[in-house]
KEMARSE-774597 format. One record per atom (N, C-alpha, C): atom name; z, y, x; residue number from 0; chain. Coordinates in nm, 4 decimals. Layout:
BEGIN
{"CA",{Z,Y,X},NUM,"A"} ...
***
This chain:
BEGIN
{"N",{0.0238,-0.1171,0.1293},0,"A"} {"CA",{0.0258,-0.0156,0.0013},0,"A"} {"C",{-0.0020,0.1462,0.0759},0,"A"} {"N",{-0.1140,0.2374,0.0548},1,"A"} {"CA",{-0.1208,0.3725,0.1346},1,"A"} {"C",{-0.0533,0.4161,0.0503},1,"A"} {"N",{0.0888,0.5054,0.1571},2,"A"} {"CA",{0.1307,0.6717,0.0506},2,"A"} {"C",{0.0627,0.7531,0.0923},2,"A"} {"N",{0.0233,0.8013,0.0200},3,"A"} {"CA",{-0.0474,1.0005,-0.0319},3,"A"} {"C",{0.0289,1.0960,0.0533},3,"A"} {"N",{-0.0225,1.1047,0.1455},4,"A"} {"CA",{0.0708,1.2416,0.1785},4,"A"} {"C",{0.0351,1.3190,0.0841},4,"A"} {"N",{0.1643,1.4490,0.0232},5,"A"} {"CA",{0.1550,1.5948,-0.0137},5,"A"} {"C",{0.1164,1.6590,0.0531},5,"A"} {"N",{0.0390,1.7573,-0.0217},6,"A"} {"CA",{-0.0338,1.8489,-0.0022},6,"A"} {"C",{0.0212,1.9576,0.0930},6,"A"} {"N",{0.1860,2.0483,0.0683},7,"A"} {"CA",{0.2861,2.1065,0.1290},7,"A"} {"C",{0.2289,2.0151,0.2576},7,"A"} {"N",{0.2089,1.8972,0.3065},8,"A"} {"CA",{0.2484,1.8736,0.4318},8,"A"} {"C",{0.1190,1.8398,0.5303},8,"A"} {"N",{-0.0131,1.8160,0.4230},9,"A"} {"CA",{-0.1819,1.8067,0.4471},9,"A"} {"C",{-0.1331,1.9449,0.5274},9,"A"} {"N",{-0.1113,2.0717,0.4421},10,"A"} {"CA",{-0.1635,2.1941,0.4603},10,"A"} {"C",{-0.0587,2.2676,0.6023},10,"A"} {"N",{0.0705,2.1955,0.6324},11,"A"} {"CA",{0.1226,2.1885,0.7643},11,"A"} {"C",{0.0773,2.1206,0.8475},11,"A"} {"N",{0.0277,2.0653,0.8412},12,"A"} {"CA",{-0.0701,1.9691,0.9587},12,"A"} {"C",{-0.1596,2.0524,0.9994},12,"A"} {"N",{-0.2243,2.1118,0.8878},13,"A"} {"CA",{-0.3894,2.2264,0.9482},13,"A"} {"C",{-0.3007,2.3494,0.9938},13,"A"} {"N",{-0.1550,2.4023,1.0088},14,"A"} {"CA",{-0.0823,2.4745,1.0825},14,"A"} {"C",{-0.0903,2.4642,1.1869},14,"A"} {"N",{-0.0257,2.3010,1.1923},15,"A"} {"CA",{-0.0475,2.3197,1.3471},15,"A"} {"C",{-0.0701,2.2687,1.3963},15,"A"} {"N",{-0.2292,2.2365,1.3900},16,"A"} {"CA",{-0.3725,2.1751,1.4815},16,"A"} {"C",{-0.4711,2.1997,1.3994},16,"A"} {"N",{-0.5784,2.2241,1.5082},17,"A"} {"CA",{-0.7127,2.2731,1.4108},17,"A"} {"C",{-0.8391,2.2430,1.4315},17,"A"} {"N",{-0.7583,2.1027,1.5361},18,"A"} {"CA",{-0.8778,1.9057,1.5560},18,"A"} {"C",{-0.8985,1.9053,1.4648},18,"A"} {"N",{-1.0040,1.9091,1.3669},19,"A"} {"CA",{-0.9898,1.7358,1.2264},19,"A"} {"C",{-0.9306,1.6047,1.3450},19,"A"} {"N",{-1.0130,1.5373,1.4553},20,"A"} {"CA",{-0.9615,1.4318,1.4734},20,"A"} {"C",{-0.8317,1.3934,1.5191},20,"A"} {"N",{-0.7156,1.4857,1.5858},21,"A"} {"CA",{-0.5688,1.5016,1.5528},21,"A"} {"C",{-0.5440,1.5038,1.4304},21,"A"} {"N",{-0.5698,1.5790,1.3458},22,"A"} {"CA",{-0.5542,1.5842,1.1945},22,"A"} {"C",{-0.5500,1.4166,1.1101},22,"A"} {"N",{-0.6781,1.3617,1.1395},23,"A"} {"CA",{-0.6634,1.1907,1.0821},23,"A"} {"C",{-0.5590,1.1376,1.1482},23,"A"} {"N",{-0.5579,1.1683,1.2805},24,"A"} {"CA",{-0.4681,1.0272,1.3428},24,"A"} {"C",{-0.3087,1.0734,1.3079},24,"A"} {"N",{-0.2870,1.2138,1.2594},25,"A"} {"CA",{-0.1457,1.2723,1.2506},25,"A"} {"C",{-0.1401,1.1472,1.0878},25,"A"} {"N",{-0.2001,1.2153,0.9765},26,"A"} {"CA",{-0.2478,1.1382,0.8914},26,"A"} {"C",{-0.2059,0.9807,0.8454},26,"A"} {"N",{-0.2880,0.9320,0.9375},27,"A"} {"CA",{-0.2524,0.7783,0.9682},27,"A"} {"C",{-0.1443,0.7032,0.9701},27,"A"} {"N",{-0.0684,0.8148,1.0721},28,"A"} {"CA",{0.0182,0.7801,1.0954},28,"A"} {"C",{0.1331,0.7653,0.9954},28,"A"} {"N",{0.1495,0.9170,0.9177},29,"A"} {"CA",{0.2157,0.9271,0.8499},29,"A"} {"C",{0.2320,0.8257,0.7725},29,"A"} {"N",{0.0979,0.8200,0.7041},30,"A"} {"CA",{0.0716,0.6857,0.5821},30,"A"} {"C",{0.0866,0.5321,0.6660},30,"A"} {"N",{0.1454,0.5310,0.8025},31,"A"} {"CA",{0.1698,0.3974,0.8468},31,"A"} {"C",{0.3292,0.3975,0.8236},31,"A"} {"N",{0.3902,0.4746,0.8868},32,"A"} {"CA",{0.5391,0.5361,0.9403},32,"A"} {"C",{0.5951,0.5421,0.7557},32,"A"} {"N",{0.5019,0.5378,0.6331},33,"A"} {"CA",{0.5885,0.6076,0.5404},33,"A"} {"C",{0.6834,0.4695,0.4874},33,"A"} {"N",{0.5931,0.3963,0.5218},34,"A"} {"CA",{0.6578,0.2174,0.4820},34,"A"} {"C",{0.7369,0.1703,0.5412},34,"A"} {"N",{0.7562,0.2421,0.6864},35,"A"} {"CA",{0.8871,0.2043,0.7460},35,"A"} {"C",{1.0514,0.1895,0.7330},35,"A"} {"N",{1.0788,0.1319,0.7211},36,"A"} {"CA",{1.2867,0.1553,0.7483},36,"A"} {"C",{1.3411,0.1062,0.8574},36,"A"} {"N",{1.4939,0.1212,0.8217},37,"A"} {"CA",{1.5108,0.1209,0.9483},37,"A"} {"C",{1.5503,-0.0713,0.9783},37,"A"} {"N",{1.4917,-0.1484,0.9028},38,"A"} {"CA",{1.4689,-0.3238,0.9385},38,"A"} {"C",{1.3610,-0.3403,1.0286},38,"A"} {"N",{1.2538,-0.2502,1.0468},39,"A"} {"CA",{1.1455,-0.2523,1.0883},39,"A"} {"C",{1.1635,-0.2715,1.2465},39,"A"} {"N",{1.0719,-0.3625,1.2884},40,"A"} {"CA",{1.1022,-0.4321,1.3841},40,"A"} {"C",{1.0519,-0.3201,1.4901},40,"A"} {"N",{1.0904,-0.2604,1.6193},41,"A"} {"CA",{1.0217,-0.1572,1.6942},41,"A"} {"C",{0.8603,-0.2488,1.7424},41,"A"} {"N",{0.8833,-0.3674,1.7650},42,"A"} {"CA",{0.7358,-0.4716,1.8226},42,"A"} {"C",{0.6921,-0.4042,1.7732},42,"A"} {"N",{0.6383,-0.4223,1.5791},43,"A"} {"CA",{0.5529,-0.3846,1.4902},43,"A"} {"C",{0.5084,-0.2511,1.4824},43,"A"} {"N",{0.6055,-0.1658,1.5381},44,"A"} {"CA",{0.5924,-0.0602,1.4831},44,"A"} {"C",{0.4718,-0.0307,1.6306},44,"A"} {"N",{0.4830,-0.0725,1.7501},45,"A"} {"CA",{0.4612,-0.0473,1.8904},45,"A"} {"C",{0.3094,-0.0849,1.8608},45,"A"} {"N",{0.2908,-0.1885,1.7773},46,"A"} {"CA",{0.1563,-0.2889,1.8173},46,"A"} {"C",{0.0654,-0.2224,1.7098},46,"A"} {"N",{0.1348,-0.1425,1.5774},47,"A"} {"CA",{0.0398,-0.0929,1.4683},47,"A"} {"C",{0.0001,0.0309,1.5294},47,"A"} {"N",{0.0665,0.1318,1.5948},48,"A"} {"CA",{0.0734,0.2718,1.7347},48,"A"} {"C",{-0.0570,0.2064,1.7836},48,"A"} {"N",{-0.0149,0.1052,1.8731},49,"A"} {"CA",{-0.1332,0.0960,1.9825},49,"A"} {"C",{-0.2975,0.0692,1.9184},49,"A"} {"N",{-0.2502,-0.0091,1.7836},50,"A"} {"CA",{-0.3838,-0.0537,1.7576},50,"A"} {"C",{-0.4399,0.0825,1.6994},50,"A"} {"N",{-0.3975,0.1355,1.6483},51,"A"} {"CA",{-0.4371,0.3407,1.5737},51,"A"} {"C",{-0.4428,0.3709,1.6410},51,"A"} {"N",{-0.4318,0.4252,1.8332},52,"A"} {"CA",{-0.4413,0.4487,1.9178},52,"A"} {"C",{-0.5851,0.4557,1.9606},52,"A"} {"N",{-0.6387,0.3184,1.9729},53,"A"} {"CA",{-0.7414,0.2136,2.0151},53,"A"} {"C",{-0.8771,0.2312,1.9251},53,"A"} {"N",{-0.8511,0.2916,1.8013},54,"A"} {"CA",{-0.9299,0.2732,1.7544},54,"A"} {"C",{-0.9671,0.3877,1.7827},54,"A"} {"N",{-0.9212,0.5051,1.7525},55,"A"} {"CA",{-0.9341,0.6224,1.8230},55,"A"} {"C",{-0.9883,0.6900,1.9431},55,"A"} {"N",{-0.9185,0.5938,2.0064},56,"A"} {"CA",{-0.9737,0.6659,2.1844},56,"A"} {"C",{-0.9301,0.4742,2.2563},56,"A"} {"N",{-1.0960,0.4187,2.1967},57,"A"} {"CA",{-1.0986,0.2759,2.2787},57,"A"} {"C",{-1.0876,0.2956,2.4216},57,"A"} {"N",{-1.0610,0.2271,2.5224},58,"A"} {"CA",{-0.9932,0.1729,2.6495},58,"A"} {"C",{-1.1706,0.1824,2.7065},58,"A"} {"N",{-1.2543,0.2363,2.7993},59,"A"} {"CA",{-1.3363,0.2159,2.8304},59,"A"} {"C",{-1.2844,0.2274,3.0116},59,"A"} {"N",{-1.3709,0.0947,3.0205},60,"A"} {"CA",{-1.3828,0.0386,3.1936},60,"A"} {"C",{-1.4716,0.1993,3.2601},60,"A"} {"N",{-1.4039,0.1914,3.3691},61,"A"} {"CA",{-1.5325,0.2723,3.4435},61,"A"} {"C",{-1.5058,0.1752,3.6534},61,"A"} {"N",{-1.6447,0.2214,3.6653},62,"A"} {"CA",{-1.5975,0.1857,3.8306},62,"A"} {"C",{-1.4807,0.2223,3.8881},62,"A"} {"N",{-1.4076,0.2264,3.9103},63,"A"} {"CA",{-1.2969,0.2867,4.0356},63,"A"} {"C",{-1.3127,0.2168,4.1704},63,"A"} {"N",{-1.3798,0.0989,4.1970},64,"A"} {"CA",{-1.3588,0.0503,4.3364},64,"A"} {"C",{-1.3936,0.1044,4.4083},64,"A"} {"N",{-1.5020,0.2407,4.4099},65,"A"} {"CA",{-1.5841,0.3533,4.4434},65,"A"} {"C",{-1.5637,0.3729,4.5702},65,"A"} 
***
């Protein structure tokens, strides 16, 4: 279940950052963390956060043997 982010919160995010990509990431993080509670395991949170970052910032291998 995806939690809906209220308009005042969306407006505040727009005030904080002008980058549309950052806004999307912040909103996705808010939606994911809305379902968390004190019983949520930190490993699960770390895994979901890492997956979200990998979706937006995939690791690109570079030739660093140079």
